[in-house]
C-alpha positions, 0 to 999 in steps of 0.5 A: 702736157708741157709741150702742148701747154707751151706750144704757142710759145714754142711752136707746135709744128716744130714740137710735133716734128721733133716727136716724130723724128727723135722720140718723146724722151729726147724731145722732152729733154730739149723742152726742159733745157733749150726750150725752157727760157723761150717758153717761160718754163722756169719752174718744172714740177718734180713729178715731170722730171721724174716721169722723164726718168720713167719714160727713159726706162720704158724706151727699150723694153728688155728682160730687166724691164720690171725693175727699170720701171718700178725703181723710178716709180718708187722714186716718184712717189717718195718725192711726192711723199717727202716734198708734197705735190706742190714741190717745185724744181727751179734752175737758178742762173746768174742774171748779172755778175758783179754790178757796180755796187758789187752785187750778183744778180741771180734769177731763181724763177719768175717771182724771185730775183736775188740781188746778192751782197757778200755777208759776214757772220763768223769771227776770223778764228772760230773754235770747234769742239767735237768728239772724234774716236772717243777723244774731245778734239779742239780745232781752230777754224778759219772763219773767212773760209767758212763764210767765203760763199755766204751772201744775202739779199736784205730786201727779201731777207735771203741768206744763201751759200752761192757757188759758181763754176762757169755758168753753173750756179749752186744755191743753198739756204733761204731765198726769202724769209719763208722759202728755202732752196737746195740742189737736187742730187744728180745721178746717172739716171737724171742727168737732165736735172743738172743745175736743178734746185728744190724750192719749197716753203719753210714749215716754221715752228711756232714761237712759244716760250711761256716766258713770264716777262710780260712786265708793263714797262714805261716807254717814253713817246720819244723812243719811237722817234729814236727807233726810226732814226736813220743810220749814220756813218758814225753809228756804232755796231755791237757784235754779240759773240755767240758760242753754239752748242748742238746736241747729238740728235740735231747733228746726227744727219750731217757731217761737221762741214755741212753742219757749219755751213748750215749754221752760218746761213742760219745765223746770217738769217737772224742777222738780217732780222736784227739789221733794223736795230739802231744806235747801236746796230746789232750783228751776231758773230759766231765764235764757236761750235760744240757738238754733243758733250755738255749739251747732251749732258745738260738734258733732263728728260720728262718722257719724250721731252727735254726740260728747257729751263733745266737744260739751260741751268745744267749747261753751265755745270758741264761746259768747260770754262777753257772754251772762253767766255762768249757773250751768249751761249746758244743751245740749238736742239733737235729735241722736243722742249718742255716748259712749265706754266704755273707748275703744269708741263707745257709741251708746246714750248719751242724756245727759252731765254733769260731777259737781258742775260747777255754777258751775265754768267749763268744767265747768258744761255738760250735754247731753241728748237730747229731741225737741221737743213729745215730753217724751221726754227729761225723765227723762234731763235730770233724771238729768243735772241730778242729776249737775250738782248733785252726785249720782253714780250710785246705787251704795252697797253699804252702803245697797243696800236704801235707795239700790240701783241695782236700786231704779231711782231717778232716778240709776240707769239702771233703771226703778223705776216711781214711784221713777224720778221721785224721788232716792234718800236717798243722792242727796239727801244728796250734792246737799245736801253739794255745794251746801254747798261752793259759794260764796255767789255761786253760790247767789245770783241773779247772772245779771244782764242788764247790757247797759249795761256796756262789754265790752273788744274789742266794738263797740257793738251786738255784744252788744245791738241798740238795742231790747234796750238800751232794754228793759234800761234801762227794763224 
């Protein structure tokens, strides 16, 4: 079908000769590689690639034919079941390497071309707290290495890890605000999938935090002029220091290295949505990660759900103060959260955050649902960080045509399409107002990994092992 459909571009006669002389399987492989750019065959359905595997197995019947046939057929139906019939395979390639402004231009398909810029979201030294062989181990990670391959395209809000080896390109992350990409594993049975990537729509979680902070605040009309003020060279930047805690359920399908990579992409995606904030600008910085431990202990269950409000308050009873004092604790969970509305349980909750709690102990923790590798919780996380930074819900009757709930900006539950990835002018003003009331020590970098300071009540090795101590002493 592919060869026939694209025959006007490829040349039908050549295709027929190819099929007669070299066989169907070989000719298909050619069509998917050398013919593809000429024919415009940039995107190839998953099913077509997998049928090639089946054709390969049918090529030479033998006594093991049954197994050879059914194995790839099962793979085909598994792909359709997991990804759906709309799943698409793409072959990204570098279109222009290092333009004058330092961009790397990567063509994903005919609709998506990324102009990638180097991005940063991790503190130079990042703390990692993970239990290994029954013992809690504290490590110091090199932040520069964690984000060495991190890139973004602010125009389409792409956040990806980009790896290049010769002409080969590997992309992982979000290529737009609602599309994700990841490499297709290559096996001996599917060598012609080398360089192939899975492109699919992100199934976003619905924003719902049943917050009762829809206070009607007076906002001066001048606020909307300020919120649209252009960036100036002297404009200050605030870097809220975020320590992430994930529960064991969230991290069960990933090793630590892969989990860190995903979180770096995830946080960079949030930063792209915060990038429009001005005077000051706001960009999150990842300073630490805890897997399990205090996060798991803080959970209070109600059937299959986790009580979100109790999880936040309990977390401070379990977290070791020896980890330092970040501006924000971010609990990322794979559990289903439960909220309360007028004393009635609400299972639709997807996140929760105090209003303006940044830098205020016991008020500076937020919680949000997500599924590892899915990026499904990024809109919820952005909404909750909006609360943490000082933005209530978009309920401002006097400015209903600018910041109205029905417009569907980031601080509304409604989906306003493109507006969902932006903060309303009202939210921008109130975040700016909240940050202006914070102490300077809150706005500055203050999360310093000082493992060399004695902490009362703790024995040597309780906060850091020997390797961590040496890395802190000689980074």
